[in-house]
PDB file of N, CA, C and O in Angstrom:
ATOM      1  N   MET A   1      -7.370-120.501 119.329  1.00  0.00           N
ATOM      2  CA  MET A   1      -6.232-120.231 121.124  1.00  0.00           C
ATOM      3  C   MET A   1      -6.201-119.016 121.306  1.00  0.00           C
ATOM      4  O   MET A   1      -6.236-118.221 120.366  1.00  0.00           O
ATOM      5  N   ILE A   2      -6.133-118.680 122.486  1.00  0.00           N
ATOM      6  CA  ILE A   2      -6.292-117.658 123.471  1.00  0.00           C
ATOM      7  C   ILE A   2      -4.857-116.332 123.576  1.00  0.00           C
ATOM      8  O   ILE A   2      -4.439-116.416 124.731  1.00  0.00           O
ATOM      9  N   ALA A   3      -4.331-115.621 123.077  1.00  0.00           N
ATOM     10  CA  ALA A   3      -2.637-115.546 123.498  1.00  0.00           C
ATOM     11  C   ALA A   3      -3.606-113.860 124.361  1.00  0.00           C
ATOM     12  O   ALA A   3      -4.593-113.145 124.186  1.00  0.00           O
ATOM     13  N   LYS A   4      -2.244-114.060 125.429  1.00  0.00           N
ATOM     14  CA  LYS A   4      -2.156-112.899 126.696  1.00  0.00           C
ATOM     15  C   LYS A   4      -1.062-112.539 126.907  1.00  0.00           C
ATOM     16  O   LYS A   4      -0.219-113.435 126.876  1.00  0.00           O
ATOM     17  N   VAL A   5      -0.581-111.155 127.200  1.00  0.00           N
ATOM     18  CA  VAL A   5       0.725-110.349 127.523  1.00  0.00           C
ATOM     19  C   VAL A   5       0.445-109.903 129.079  1.00  0.00           C
ATOM     20  O   VAL A   5      -0.187-108.948 129.532  1.00  0.00           O
ATOM     21  N   ASP A   6       1.223-111.056 129.772  1.00  0.00           N
ATOM     22  CA  ASP A   6       1.315-110.356 130.959  1.00  0.00           C
ATOM     23  C   ASP A   6       1.898-108.900 131.645  1.00  0.00           C
ATOM     24  O   ASP A   6       3.110-108.721 131.759  1.00  0.00           O
ATOM     25  N   LYS A   7       1.149-108.138 131.975  1.00  0.00           N
ATOM     26  CA  LYS A   7       1.759-107.105 131.623  1.00  0.00           C
ATOM     27  C   LYS A   7       3.059-106.199 132.937  1.00  0.00           C
ATOM     28  O   LYS A   7       3.949-105.348 132.902  1.00  0.00           O
ATOM     29  N   ASP A   8       2.386-107.080 133.924  1.00  0.00           N
ATOM     30  CA  ASP A   8       3.257-106.930 134.689  1.00  0.00           C
ATOM     31  C   ASP A   8       5.145-107.866 134.713  1.00  0.00           C
ATOM     32  O   ASP A   8       6.236-107.723 135.264  1.00  0.00           O
ATOM     33  N   THR A   9       4.676-108.498 134.027  1.00  0.00           N
ATOM     34  CA  THR A   9       5.987-108.972 133.158  1.00  0.00           C
ATOM     35  C   THR A   9       6.868-108.620 132.529  1.00  0.00           C
ATOM     36  O   THR A   9       8.059-108.737 132.815  1.00  0.00           O
ATOM     37  N   CYS A  10       6.216-107.945 131.203  1.00  0.00           N
ATOM     38  CA  CYS A  10       6.259-107.005 129.924  1.00  0.00           C
ATOM     39  C   CYS A  10       7.509-106.019 130.471  1.00  0.00           C
ATOM     40  O   CYS A  10       7.499-105.221 131.408  1.00  0.00           O
ATOM     41  N   ILE A  11       8.501-106.343 129.613  1.00  0.00           N
ATOM     42  CA  ILE A  11       9.095-105.301 129.943  1.00  0.00           C
ATOM     43  C   ILE A  11       9.288-104.245 128.396  1.00  0.00           C
ATOM     44  O   ILE A  11      10.033-103.266 128.423  1.00  0.00           O
ATOM     45  N   GLY A  12       8.714-104.530 127.468  1.00  0.00           N
ATOM     46  CA  GLY A  12       8.832-103.830 126.357  1.00  0.00           C
ATOM     47  C   GLY A  12       9.996-103.946 125.228  1.00  0.00           C
ATOM     48  O   GLY A  12      10.712-102.968 125.015  1.00  0.00           O
ATOM     49  N   CYS A  13      10.103-104.675 124.795  1.00  0.00           N
ATOM     50  CA  CYS A  13      11.238-105.176 124.346  1.00  0.00           C
ATOM     51  C   CYS A  13      10.951-105.434 122.998  1.00  0.00           C
ATOM     52  O   CYS A  13      11.903-105.520 122.222  1.00  0.00           O
ATOM     53  N   GLY A  14       9.439-105.616 122.450  1.00  0.00           N
ATOM     54  CA  GLY A  14       9.125-105.311 120.954  1.00  0.00           C
ATOM     55  C   GLY A  14       9.121-106.755 120.714  1.00  0.00           C
ATOM     56  O   GLY A  14       8.407-106.905 119.722  1.00  0.00           O
ATOM     57  N   ALA A  15       9.475-107.702 121.040  1.00  0.00           N
ATOM     58  CA  ALA A  15      10.303-108.511 120.364  1.00  0.00           C
ATOM     59  C   ALA A  15       8.803-109.345 119.655  1.00  0.00           C
ATOM     60  O   ALA A  15       9.046-109.931 118.600  1.00  0.00           O
ATOM     61  N   CYS A  16       7.437-109.424 120.115  1.00  0.00           N
ATOM     62  CA  CYS A  16       6.765-110.570 120.108  1.00  0.00           C
ATOM     63  C   CYS A  16       6.511-109.506 118.707  1.00  0.00           C
ATOM     64  O   CYS A  16       6.948-109.828 117.602  1.00  0.00           O
ATOM     65  N   PRO A  17       5.747-108.212 118.936  1.00  0.00           N
ATOM     66  CA  PRO A  17       5.164-107.677 117.349  1.00  0.00           C
ATOM     67  C   PRO A  17       6.439-108.046 116.457  1.00  0.00           C
ATOM     68  O   PRO A  17       6.166-108.838 115.555  1.00  0.00           O
ATOM     69  N   SER A  18       7.719-107.656 116.516  1.00  0.00           N
ATOM     70  CA  SER A  18       8.734-107.912 115.204  1.00  0.00           C
ATOM     71  C   SER A  18       7.865-109.356 114.935  1.00  0.00           C
ATOM     72  O   SER A  18       6.969-109.395 114.092  1.00  0.00           O
ATOM     73  N   ILE A  19       8.260-110.573 115.785  1.00  0.00           N
ATOM     74  CA  ILE A  19       7.847-112.141 115.202  1.00  0.00           C
ATOM     75  C   ILE A  19       6.395-112.106 114.902  1.00  0.00           C
ATOM     76  O   ILE A  19       6.200-112.560 113.775  1.00  0.00           O
ATOM     77  N   CYS A  20       5.308-111.735 115.494  1.00  0.00           N
ATOM     78  CA  CYS A  20       3.825-111.956 115.394  1.00  0.00           C
ATOM     79  C   CYS A  20       3.161-110.041 115.466  1.00  0.00           C
ATOM     80  O   CYS A  20       2.366-109.618 116.305  1.00  0.00           O
ATOM     81  N   PRO A  21       3.748-109.293 114.421  1.00  0.00           N
ATOM     82  CA  PRO A  21       2.837-108.451 113.968  1.00  0.00           C
ATOM     83  C   PRO A  21       1.235-108.147 113.924  1.00  0.00           C
ATOM     84  O   PRO A  21       0.624-107.086 114.051  1.00  0.00           O
ATOM     85  N   GLU A  22       0.756-109.580 113.680  1.00  0.00           N
ATOM     86  CA  GLU A  22      -0.388-109.972 113.112  1.00  0.00           C
ATOM     87  C   GLU A  22      -1.584-109.965 114.308  1.00  0.00           C
ATOM     88  O   GLU A  22      -2.795-109.836 114.128  1.00  0.00           O
ATOM     89  N   ILE A  23      -0.767-110.169 115.758  1.00  0.00           N
ATOM     90  CA  ILE A  23      -1.195-110.765 116.652  1.00  0.00           C
ATOM     91  C   ILE A  23      -0.689-109.428 117.875  1.00  0.00           C
ATOM     92  O   ILE A  23      -1.628-109.127 118.613  1.00  0.00           O
ATOM     93  N   PHE A  24       0.067-108.973 118.033  1.00  0.00           N
ATOM     94  CA  PHE A  24       1.025-108.460 118.929  1.00  0.00           C
ATOM     95  C   PHE A  24       1.617-107.074 118.678  1.00  0.00           C
ATOM     96  O   PHE A  24       2.657-106.868 118.051  1.00  0.00           O
ATOM     97  N   ARG A  25       0.818-106.125 119.253  1.00  0.00           N
ATOM     98  CA  ARG A  25       1.864-104.714 118.921  1.00  0.00           C
ATOM     99  C   ARG A  25       2.062-104.201 120.690  1.00  0.00           C
ATOM    100  O   ARG A  25       1.609-104.741 121.699  1.00  0.00           O
ATOM    101  N   MET A  26       2.917-102.963 120.543  1.00  0.00           N
ATOM    102  CA  MET A  26       3.054-102.459 121.323  1.00  0.00           C
ATOM    103  C   MET A  26       2.071-101.130 121.671  1.00  0.00           C
ATOM    104  O   MET A  26       1.958-100.319 120.752  1.00  0.00           O
ATOM    105  N   ASN A  27       1.316-100.831 122.986  1.00  0.00           N
ATOM    106  CA  ASN A  27       0.558-100.056 123.233  1.00  0.00           C
ATOM    107  C   ASN A  27       0.944 -98.380 123.584  1.00  0.00           C
ATOM    108  O   ASN A  27       1.923 -97.978 122.956  1.00  0.00           O
ATOM    109  N   ASP A  28       0.406 -97.546 124.345  1.00  0.00           N
ATOM    110  CA  ASP A  28       1.302 -95.881 124.643  1.00  0.00           C
ATOM    111  C   ASP A  28       1.249 -96.282 125.637  1.00  0.00           C
ATOM    112  O   ASP A  28       0.977 -95.273 126.288  1.00  0.00           O
ATOM    113  N   ASP A  29       1.332 -97.381 126.576  1.00  0.00           N
ATOM    114  CA  ASP A  29       2.575 -97.585 127.897  1.00  0.00           C
ATOM    115  C   ASP A  29       3.782 -98.173 127.439  1.00  0.00           C
ATOM    116  O   ASP A  29       4.836 -98.285 128.063  1.00  0.00           O
ATOM    117  N   GLY A  30       3.534 -98.515 126.352  1.00  0.00           N
ATOM    118  CA  GLY A  30       4.902 -98.984 125.933  1.00  0.00           C
ATOM    119  C   GLY A  30       5.532-100.664 125.914  1.00  0.00           C
ATOM    120  O   GLY A  30       6.581-101.166 125.511  1.00  0.00           O
ATOM    121  N   LEU A  31       4.341-101.174 126.546  1.00  0.00           N
ATOM    122  CA  LEU A  31       4.508-102.591 126.844  1.00  0.00           C
ATOM    123  C   LEU A  31       3.433-103.245 125.710  1.00  0.00           C
ATOM    124  O   LEU A  31       2.462-102.536 125.446  1.00  0.00           O
ATOM    125  N   ALA A  32       3.578-104.945 124.814  1.00  0.00           N
ATOM    126  CA  ALA A  32       2.682-105.446 124.410  1.00  0.00           C
ATOM    127  C   ALA A  32       1.289-105.705 124.689  1.00  0.00           C
ATOM    128  O   ALA A  32       0.842-105.585 125.830  1.00  0.00           O
ATOM    129  N   GLU A  33       0.753-105.968 123.946  1.00  0.00           N
ATOM    130  CA  GLU A  33      -0.871-106.239 124.260  1.00  0.00           C
ATOM    131  C   GLU A  33      -0.947-107.577 122.807  1.00  0.00           C
ATOM    132  O   GLU A  33      -0.376-107.621 121.717  1.00  0.00           O
ATOM    133  N   ALA A  34      -1.634-108.225 123.283  1.00  0.00           N
ATOM    134  CA  ALA A  34      -2.545-108.977 121.962  1.00  0.00           C
ATOM    135  C   ALA A  34      -3.463-108.663 122.310  1.00  0.00           C
ATOM    136  O   ALA A  34      -4.063-108.779 123.379  1.00  0.00           O
ATOM    137  N   PHE A  35      -3.852-107.772 120.477  1.00  0.00           N
ATOM    138  CA  PHE A  35      -4.829-107.322 120.008  1.00  0.00           C
ATOM    139  C   PHE A  35      -5.945-108.220 119.144  1.00  0.00           C
ATOM    140  O   PHE A  35      -7.035-107.777 118.785  1.00  0.00           O
ATOM    141  N   VAL A  36      -5.526-109.371 118.921  1.00  0.00           N
ATOM    142  CA  VAL A  36      -6.154-110.012 118.201  1.00  0.00           C
ATOM    143  C   VAL A  36      -6.695-111.399 118.805  1.00  0.00           C
ATOM    144  O   VAL A  36      -5.879-112.312 118.680  1.00  0.00           O
ATOM    145  N   ASN A  37      -7.983-111.768 119.474  1.00  0.00           N
ATOM    146  CA  ASN A  37      -7.980-113.080 119.641  1.00  0.00           C
ATOM    147  C   ASN A  37      -9.513-113.086 119.462  1.00  0.00           C
ATOM    148  O   ASN A  37     -10.315-112.185 119.216  1.00  0.00           O
ATOM    149  N   PRO A  38      -9.643-114.423 119.672  1.00  0.00           N
ATOM    150  CA  PRO A  38      -8.913-115.575 119.503  1.00  0.00           C
ATOM    151  C   PRO A  38      -8.238-115.658 117.826  1.00  0.00           C
ATOM    152  O   PRO A  38      -8.726-115.476 116.710  1.00  0.00           O
ATOM    153  N   VAL A  39      -6.732-116.067 118.390  1.00  0.00           N
ATOM    154  CA  VAL A  39      -5.727-115.719 117.912  1.00  0.00           C
ATOM    155  C   VAL A  39      -6.226-117.184 115.702  1.00  0.00           C
ATOM    156  O   VAL A  39      -6.244-118.414 115.747  1.00  0.00           O
ATOM    157  N   PRO A  40      -6.430-116.539 114.668  1.00  0.00           N
ATOM    158  CA  PRO A  40      -6.371-117.059 114.001  1.00  0.00           C
ATOM    159  C   PRO A  40      -5.395-118.257 113.648  1.00  0.00           C
ATOM    160  O   PRO A  40      -4.269-118.340 114.140  1.00  0.00           O
ATOM    161  N   THR A  41      -5.979-119.283 112.651  1.00  0.00           N
ATOM    162  CA  THR A  41      -5.242-120.080 112.287  1.00  0.00           C
ATOM    163  C   THR A  41      -4.537-119.958 112.113  1.00  0.00           C
ATOM    164  O   THR A  41      -3.588-119.842 112.889  1.00  0.00           O
ATOM    165  N   SER A  42      -4.543-119.906 110.977  1.00  0.00           N
ATOM    166  CA  SER A  42      -3.186-119.224 110.150  1.00  0.00           C
ATOM    167  C   SER A  42      -1.905-118.400 110.856  1.00  0.00           C
ATOM    168  O   SER A  42      -0.775-118.298 110.379  1.00  0.00           O
ATOM    169  N   SER A  43      -2.376-117.855 112.088  1.00  0.00           N
ATOM    170  CA  SER A  43      -0.697-117.108 113.616  1.00  0.00           C
ATOM    171  C   SER A  43      -0.780-117.916 113.908  1.00  0.00           C
ATOM    172  O   SER A  43       0.400-118.267 113.914  1.00  0.00           O
ATOM    173  N   GLU A  44      -1.567-119.079 114.394  1.00  0.00           N
ATOM    174  CA  GLU A  44      -0.848-120.068 116.110  1.00  0.00           C
ATOM    175  C   GLU A  44       0.040-120.235 116.131  1.00  0.00           C
ATOM    176  O   GLU A  44       0.355-120.626 117.255  1.00  0.00           O
ATOM    177  N   GLU A  45       1.336-120.158 115.080  1.00  0.00           N
ATOM    178  CA  GLU A  45       2.701-120.909 114.727  1.00  0.00           C
ATOM    179  C   GLU A  45       2.979-119.569 115.049  1.00  0.00           C
ATOM    180  O   GLU A  45       3.824-119.592 115.945  1.00  0.00           O
ATOM    181  N   ALA A  46       2.646-118.269 114.721  1.00  0.00           N
ATOM    182  CA  ALA A  46       3.920-117.444 114.545  1.00  0.00           C
ATOM    183  C   ALA A  46       3.715-116.993 116.121  1.00  0.00           C
ATOM    184  O   ALA A  46       4.643-116.670 116.862  1.00  0.00           O
ATOM    185  N   ALA A  47       1.791-117.048 116.628  1.00  0.00           N
ATOM    186  CA  ALA A  47       1.811-116.773 117.780  1.00  0.00           C
ATOM    187  C   ALA A  47       3.140-117.478 119.330  1.00  0.00           C
ATOM    188  O   ALA A  47       3.486-116.994 120.408  1.00  0.00           O
ATOM    189  N   HIS A  48       3.398-118.465 118.768  1.00  0.00           N
ATOM    190  CA  HIS A  48       3.604-119.936 119.853  1.00  0.00           C
ATOM    191  C   HIS A  48       5.183-119.249 119.929  1.00  0.00           C
ATOM    192  O   HIS A  48       5.712-118.898 120.983  1.00  0.00           O
ATOM    193  N   LYS A  49       5.959-119.114 118.241  1.00  0.00           N
ATOM    194  CA  LYS A  49       7.376-118.769 118.723  1.00  0.00           C
ATOM    195  C   LYS A  49       7.251-117.387 119.056  1.00  0.00           C
ATOM    196  O   LYS A  49       8.101-117.284 119.940  1.00  0.00           O
ATOM    197  N   ALA A  50       6.754-116.292 118.922  1.00  0.00           N
ATOM    198  CA  ALA A  50       6.534-115.111 119.901  1.00  0.00           C
ATOM    199  C   ALA A  50       6.422-115.254 121.309  1.00  0.00           C
ATOM    200  O   ALA A  50       7.185-114.762 122.141  1.00  0.00           O
ATOM    201  N   ALA A  51       5.418-115.961 121.527  1.00  0.00           N
ATOM    202  CA  ALA A  51       6.014-116.919 123.674  1.00  0.00           C
ATOM    203  C   ALA A  51       7.161-117.026 123.338  1.00  0.00           C
ATOM    204  O   ALA A  51       7.996-116.152 123.569  1.00  0.00           O
ATOM    205  N   ASP A  52       7.444-118.261 122.653  1.00  0.00           N
ATOM    206  CA  ASP A  52       8.853-118.454 123.470  1.00  0.00           C
ATOM    207  C   ASP A  52      10.251-117.878 122.668  1.00  0.00           C
ATOM    208  O   ASP A  52      11.361-118.398 122.782  1.00  0.00           O
ATOM    209  N   GLY A  53       9.912-116.598 121.771  1.00  0.00           N
ATOM    210  CA  GLY A  53      11.096-115.406 121.709  1.00  0.00           C
ATOM    211  C   GLY A  53      11.065-114.830 123.174  1.00  0.00           C
ATOM    212  O   GLY A  53      12.086-114.226 123.502  1.00  0.00           O
ATOM    213  N   CYS A  54      10.251-114.903 123.929  1.00  0.00           N
ATOM    214  CA  CYS A  54       9.479-113.472 124.893  1.00  0.00           C
ATOM    215  C   CYS A  54      11.086-113.659 125.951  1.00  0.00           C
ATOM    216  O   CYS A  54      11.351-114.819 126.266  1.00  0.00           O
ATOM    217  N   PRO A  55      11.892-112.737 126.356  1.00  0.00           N
ATOM    218  CA  PRO A  55      13.217-113.059 127.105  1.00  0.00           C
ATOM    219  C   PRO A  55      12.444-113.437 128.710  1.00  0.00           C
ATOM    220  O   PRO A  55      12.976-114.076 129.618  1.00  0.00           O
ATOM    221  N   VAL A  56      11.268-112.921 128.711  1.00  0.00           N
ATOM    222  CA  VAL A  56      11.370-112.566 130.251  1.00  0.00           C
ATOM    223  C   VAL A  56       9.399-113.599 129.830  1.00  0.00           C
ATOM    224  O   VAL A  56       8.427-113.090 130.388  1.00  0.00           O
ATOM    225  N   GLU A  57       9.179-114.658 129.073  1.00  0.00           N
ATOM    226  CA  GLU A  57       8.484-115.397 129.494  1.00  0.00           C
ATOM    227  C   GLU A  57       6.982-114.722 130.029  1.00  0.00           C
ATOM    228  O   GLU A  57       6.437-115.056 131.081  1.00  0.00           O
ATOM    229  N   ALA A  58       6.368-113.553 128.927  1.00  0.00           N
ATOM    230  CA  ALA A  58       5.278-112.670 129.651  1.00  0.00           C
ATOM    231  C   ALA A  58       3.861-113.311 128.475  1.00  0.00           C
ATOM    232  O   ALA A  58       2.694-113.038 128.758  1.00  0.00           O
ATOM    233  N   ILE A  59       4.151-114.014 127.414  1.00  0.00           N
ATOM    234  CA  ILE A  59       3.139-114.031 127.180  1.00  0.00           C
ATOM    235  C   ILE A  59       2.780-116.036 127.225  1.00  0.00           C
ATOM    236  O   ILE A  59       3.413-117.089 127.159  1.00  0.00           O
ATOM    237  N   HIS A  60       1.539-115.612 127.359  1.00  0.00           N
ATOM    238  CA  HIS A  60       1.070-116.666 127.712  1.00  0.00           C
ATOM    239  C   HIS A  60      -0.011-117.385 126.527  1.00  0.00           C
ATOM    240  O   HIS A  60      -0.847-116.662 125.986  1.00  0.00           O
ATOM    241  N   ILE A  61       0.075-118.685 126.222  1.00  0.00           N
ATOM    242  CA  ILE A  61      -1.703-119.063 125.017  1.00  0.00           C
ATOM    243  C   ILE A  61      -1.773-120.214 125.754  1.00  0.00           C
ATOM    244  O   ILE A  61      -1.030-121.041 126.282  1.00  0.00           O
ATOM    245  N   GLU A  62      -3.256-119.901 125.558  1.00  0.00           N
ATOM    246  CA  GLU A  62      -3.763-121.010 126.061  1.00  0.00           C
ATOM    247  C   GLU A  62      -5.049-121.760 124.619  1.00  0.00           C
ATOM    248  O   GLU A  62      -5.860-121.073 123.998  1.00  0.00           O
ATOM    249  N   GLU A  63      -4.852-123.143 124.469  1.00  0.00           N
ATOM    250  CA  GLU A  63      -5.017-123.449 123.545  1.00  0.00           C
ATOM    251  C   GLU A  63      -7.058-123.823 123.534  1.00  0.00           C
ATOM    252  O   GLU A  63      -7.605-124.229 122.509  1.00  0.00           O
TER     253      GLU A  63
END
């Protein structure tokens, strides 16, 4: 699966890297990014939790 962060929607709250730091991080512009793709099977559940926890629904998961 592939994780993507919509930069136009992201508010930089930091929820996704706090939930799933193995896939998401905050970049230099203060917004989140998915820095590991495809998402390893061992991180799929955490990536889905991060997407569900995003307050502005900026994370999209493609199966």
